[in-house]
N, C-alpha and C positions, 0 to 999 in steps of 0.2 A: 575301905573298899574302893577299888579302882574303877575307872569309867568302863572298863571292859566287862566288869561284873555287875555294875549298877545300872547300865542303860542297855536298851536293845540295840541290835546291830544296825538298825536304821538310823541311829543317832551318832554315827562316827564321823561327823563333821563338826569342827569347833570354830565358831564364828563369834567374835566379840566376847570371848570367854565363856560362851555357852555351848553345850553339846546339843546339836539340833538334828532333827529327823529330816532326811532327804526327801525332796518332793518328787524325785524321779521314780519311774517304775522299772528301770533297768538295773539289774544287780549282778553281782559275781560272787561265787563261793570262794572262800579262802581255805585252802587245804593244808593239812600237815603232809608234806611230801614224803615222809617216812612211813605214815600209816594210812594215808588216803582219807583220814578223818576230816570232816568239815568243821573248821574252827569258827567260822562266821559266815554269814551271808550279808554282803555289803552293797547297798545301793550305790550306783555310780553317779556322782554329782555332775551336773551340767553347768550351763552358763548362769542359771539363776543362783546357784550356790556360790559360784565364783564371784558373781557380781556382789553378793552380800558380803563375802569375805573381803573383797577389795574395798567396799564402802566402809566396813569396820576398820580396816587398816588405815584408810585415808583419813577417817575421822580421828583416829588415835594419834596420827603422826604429828600434828602441830605441838601437842603437849609433850610427846615423847622426845622429839628432837630438841626441845628446850630443857629437858631433864639433863643435868650435868653428867658427863661421862662417868665420873666417879660414882654417881648414884645409880646409873644404868647397870654398871657391872656388879652391883651388890646382888641383883637378882641372879646373875650368872654364878657368883660364888655360892649362893644357896642351891642353885640348880646342880652344880658340880657335887655338892655334898649329898643331895638327894639321889643323884645317879650312882654314887658310890654306895650309899646305904641300900639301894634297891638293885644292885648290880646282878645278884643271882637271879632275881625274878625277871629282870629284863633279858638276861642271857638265855634263860629258859624259854622266854617268849620268842626270841630270835630263832632259837633252834626249832621250836614247834612250827613256826610259819615259813622258815627258810630251809631248814634241814641240816645246816652245818652242825658240827659237833659242839658240845657245850664249851669245850676249851677254846674253840675258834670264836664262838659267840662272845665269850668273856674278853678275848683279845680284841675283837672288833669294838666292843663298847669302850675299852680302855683307850683305844685310838680316838674315839669320839670325845671322850672326856678330856683328852689332851688338847683338843681344839677349843673346848670351853675354857680351859686354863689359859691358853694363849690369848683368846679374846678378852680375858679379864685384864690384859695389859693395854687396853685401848686408850686410856688417858695418855700413854706414851706413844703408842703406835699411830694414833690419829693426829699427832701434832704436825703442824706445818713448819714454816721457817720464814725468816725475815732478814732484811738488810736495811740499815740506815743509810741515808745519803746516796741513793742511787743517782741523784743529781743534788745540787746544793739545796738543802732544806726539804728534800723529798724522801720519804721512806716507803719501802715496799714490803708487803707481807703476803705469804701464801697460806691460806687456811683450807681445811677440808670440812665439807658439810655433807650431811646425809642426803640420799637421793629422794626418799619418800617410800612408796610401796614397792617391795621387792618380792620375788618368789623363787622357789626351787622345785624342780621336778626330779625326783630321785628314783633309783632302780631297786630291784628286788634283792640283789646279791649282798648288800650291806644295809639292812633296814635301820640300824642305829647310827653307824659311823658316817655315812654319806650325808644324811640330813645335818649332822653336826659339823660337816665341812663348811656349811654355809650359814645356818641359823645364828650361831653365837656372834659371828662377825657382823652380820647384818644388823642385829638389834643393838649390839654394843656401839656401833657407829651411829646409832640414832634413827635407823630405818624401822619401818614396820614390815612384817614378813608373812608370806603365805606358803605353807608347805603342801605340795601335792605328792604324796608318796606313791610308790607302785601299788596298784590295786591288788597285786598278788600278796603283798606283805604289809598291810596297813596297820596292823595291831601294835607293832612296836612303836611306830611313829605316834600313834594315838597316846600310848603310855608316856612317851617323852614329853609330848605337849601337855598332858595332864600334870606331870610332875613340875614342869616349868610354870604352869599357872598356879600351882599350889604355893609358889614363892610369893604370891601377891603381885605378880607382874600385871601392869595395867591392862584392862580389857582392850582387845583389838590390836595389840602390838604383835602377837603371834596368832595366826589362824591356820586351820587345816581343812582341806577338802580332799575327799577320796573319790577319784574319778579316773576316766580313761582319756581318749583323744578329745572328746568334747570339752572336758575341763582344761586340757592342755591348750586347745585352740582359744578358749575363752580367756585364758591368761595371756596368751600371745597377742591377742587382738585388743585387750582392754587398754584404753588410753591412759589410765592412771597407774598402770604397772610400769615402773621405770626400768627394772632389771630382772633378768631371768637366768638362773643357773640350771644346768642339766647334766646328768650322767646317764649313759646308756649306750645303745648301739650306734654305729656310725651313720646309717641311713636316717635314723630319727634325729641324731645330733645335727646332721646337715639340714634337715627340714626345720628344726627349731631355730637354728642359727639364722637361716635365710628368712624365715617367716618373722621371727622376732625383730631382726634388723630392719626388715621392710616396714615394720610398724614403729620404728624409731627407738627400740629398746637397746639397752646394754645387755649383751648376751655372752655367756661362757658355756661351752658345750664340750664335755669330755665324751669321746666316742669309743669305738672298739679298738681292738689290739690284736697283734700277732707277735708275741714277745719271744725273742730268741735268747738262748744261752750258748756261749761259745766255751767249750771245754778244751783246754790246752793239754798237751802231753805231760807238762810239768806240774799239773794240778794234783792235789791230794784227791785221788779219784774216789776213794771210799767216802770221804767227807762230802765231796762234790755230789756224788750220787744220792746221798741222803738229803742234802739240801735241795737238789733239783727235784727229787721226788716230792718233798714237802711243798715246793712251789707249784709243781704241775698238778698235783692231786689234792692238795689242801683246799678246803671249801668246795670239794668235788670239781675243781678246775673252774669254778664260777667267780673269778675275780679278774679285774681288768689288768692286773699285773702278773697273772699266772704265766709260768713258762709253758709255751705250747710247742716249741720247736727247739731242739738241741743240736748244735753243730759240733761234732767231735773231731778234733784236728789230729791228723796223723795217727800214730799208734795208740791214741787215747780211746779210739772207737771200740775196740774189742773188750777191753777191761771195763770201760764205763757201761757199755751195753749189758754186759753180764751182771754187773753190780746193781744197776738201777732196775733191771728186770727182776732180780731176786727180791729187792725191797718192795717193789710195786706188787708183786705176786702175793706177798704176805700181809698187805694192808687189810685191816679188819673193817669191813663195810657194814653199816647198819644204822639203826636209829641213833642220832647224835646225842640223845639223852641217856643212852646206856653206857655203862662203865666199859672202858677199853676200846670203844669204837674210835677208829682213826679217820674215817671218811663217811660222810652222810650221803643222802640221795641228791640228785639234781632237783631243780625246783618243781618239775611237773612231769607227768607222763608224756605230754606233748614235747617237752624239751628232751626227754630221754629218747623218744622216737626220732627227733631231728638229729641228735648226735649219732644214733645208730645208723641212720641213713647216710650221714656224712662218712662214717667209717666204711660202710658198704661201697659208696661211690669211690672212695680212695682206693679200696682194694680192687675194684673193677678197672681202675686206671693204672694198675700195675703195682700198687703198694703191697707190702707184706706185713702180717702181724707177728710181732714177737710175743705179745700178750694180748689176748682178745677179751675185753671186759663186757661184752654185750650179753644180754639175757641174764643179767645178774638179779639176785634177790638179796634182801637184807639178811644179816647173820641169823636172825630169828625167824626167817621165812616170811616176814611181813610184806604186804603188797605194795610197798612204796615205789618211788621212781628211782630205783637203784641201778647204777652201773658200777662195774669194777674198773680199775685202771686199765687203759689200753695203750700199748706202745707199738708204733709202726715204723717201718723203714722202707727203703727203696722207693721213695716218693719223688717223682719228677717235678720240675719247677711248675708245671701247669696242673699238677694234681690238686683237687679241691682241698685236701688236707694241708697242702703247702701254703695256700693263699687265704683260706677262710678262717675266721675266728670261730673255733668250735664251741668255746665256752662250756667245756665239760672235761672230764678226766682223761684226756687223750693227749699223748706226747708223740711227736714225730722226731725221729732221729735221722740226721743227715751227716755224711762225712765231708771233710775238706782236707786238702793236702797241707795247707798252711793258713796262717792268720789272714793273709790278704784275700785268699779265696773265701774264707769264712765271712770276712767283712763285705765282700761282694754279694754273697748270698743274703746276708742281713739287710744290706742297703736296697735290695730289690723289693722289699716289702712296701706296700702302700701305707702301712701303719708306722707309727713312731712313738708308741707309749713307753716301752721299757726294753732294755737289753742288758745282759750281764755277761761277764767273763770270769772264768775260774782259771787261775794261773798263779805261779810263784814268781813270775818275771815282772819286775817293775816296768821294764820297757814295753812288754806286751800290754800290760794294764794301761799305761799312759797312751799308747797308740789307740787302744780301744776306746778309752774315755774321750780322746780327742776327736775320733772319727765316727763314733757310733751316731747314726742319725735318729736318735730318740731323745725324748725329754727327760727320762729317768734312766740312769745308768748305774749298774751295780758291779762292783769288783769283789769277787768271792762272796757275793750276796745273791740269794735265789729270788727274793722278792724285793725289788728296789723301791720300797715304799718310803717316801720322805716323811720326816716328822712334821708335826703340826705347824712348826714355825718356819718351814720351808714350803714353797709352792708345790702343789701336785702337778707336775709338768706333763707335757704331751706334745708331740709334733705330728706333722703330716695329717693323715685322715683320722688320727686319734684325738685331735683337739681342734675346735673351731672357736676362735676368739683371740684375745690379746692377753688378758689377765686371768691367771689360773685361780684355783681354789686354795685356801689355807694361807696362813701367815700374812706377810705384808701385801701379797697380791690380793688377798681377801679384803684387806682394808682399802686398797686402791680401788678395787672393783665396786665397793659399796659406798664410795664417797665421790663427790665432785670437788674439784679444786677451784678455789676462788682467789684471785689475786687482787689485793687492795693497795692502791697507790695514794699516798696522802701528802698534802702540803698544808702547813698552818702558818701563814705569814704573820709576823708580830703585829703589823699594823691592823690586821683584822681583829685580833684579840682586844685591842684598845677600844674598839667600837662597842663592846658589850660590858 
């Protein structure tokens, strides 16, 4: 029996290996966005719960950092096995509280598992380097050591994958860890932590608190928290980066995005339209690498528009647990209303709809937060839909005469998370790769999502920090470098 079945909703904080009842009176309902069913009522932790979690992590750190890396990763090997054994259960839980389809939930979890696998290589990844005789009889060594107490603040759109961008690397490097998941989708994170503790992981190494801004601020201000990772909107990312840095913490913050795709006339437009549709409308457009603006170059515009409109019109929208559903709801009725308002504002500013997905309902008539795909065109540069991260199933189409004009449009964005090009020209692809001002670049790829052994990059207002999540960047972020310089004169050794 899992913790979600065996304890009441008031006990969804894990501190020092124990599931504890929150002392706060403030709570939030966790909804299934497809059915409006209340899945849980979760008290929002505040500074008291955060203080307890930090104290537990700090107490566990001295022993954990002295645990050999080869021994630390044994818990991750077991964790990986448990994630695979419970994959269907976890995927269904993701779908219930997030709304994405079951296939999307399974794919999300697999990407998270890949990060666990990479972190299992920490005995190699964490190695330093050395050089003998930097001067006569003097040797120098660089070693990496864990920071101490670390934390991650994660969003609603990937309840399993994004916590696993950070947690495995942090603990494999010898740190202790506090996870603060989105209060909208805390159940998946609770299940992950429960499975991790079932491996016998020492108490206090991984803790979890479910809260909102009060919990975030408590982590930002706590003197024993050394590093914080965050994924979410740009305004919040900017706040967390500034506030955490002001309190002397190492901070990495993945912010918002406005991801462009450039479609060249020489692209396979049928294949391109299918891939762009999957990128724009997959996960109901609620992923930071989703395509939200497509620039069709030259005579690609007419055929591409016709093809993607046909594909988007036929997408089956409904409860992600049902067979044949291709797109689930957005996260909440409030999010649905926000997206509909942005569409309305875009139309009032002169935009035109090719497909209008507002006022949708699920395939079975369920009362969830459903939108169907929306495609718009004739958007001026100052149109809200041109500049705003919609975070919903909305795609803007823009024309360009050539690749140079397309690059100029793309470069005008304040965001720099991802951009892709579809072309059969190696010269066009190289120019795009060379000049695109984004941290993730795709060539004939709709979602330029890096594998776990590469950093999840981001530029401009899409990222605040220096070291990104995943791979070697993750190891660098969660360790301090120490340089040791040694000399052992022979005459000294004779004295002993």
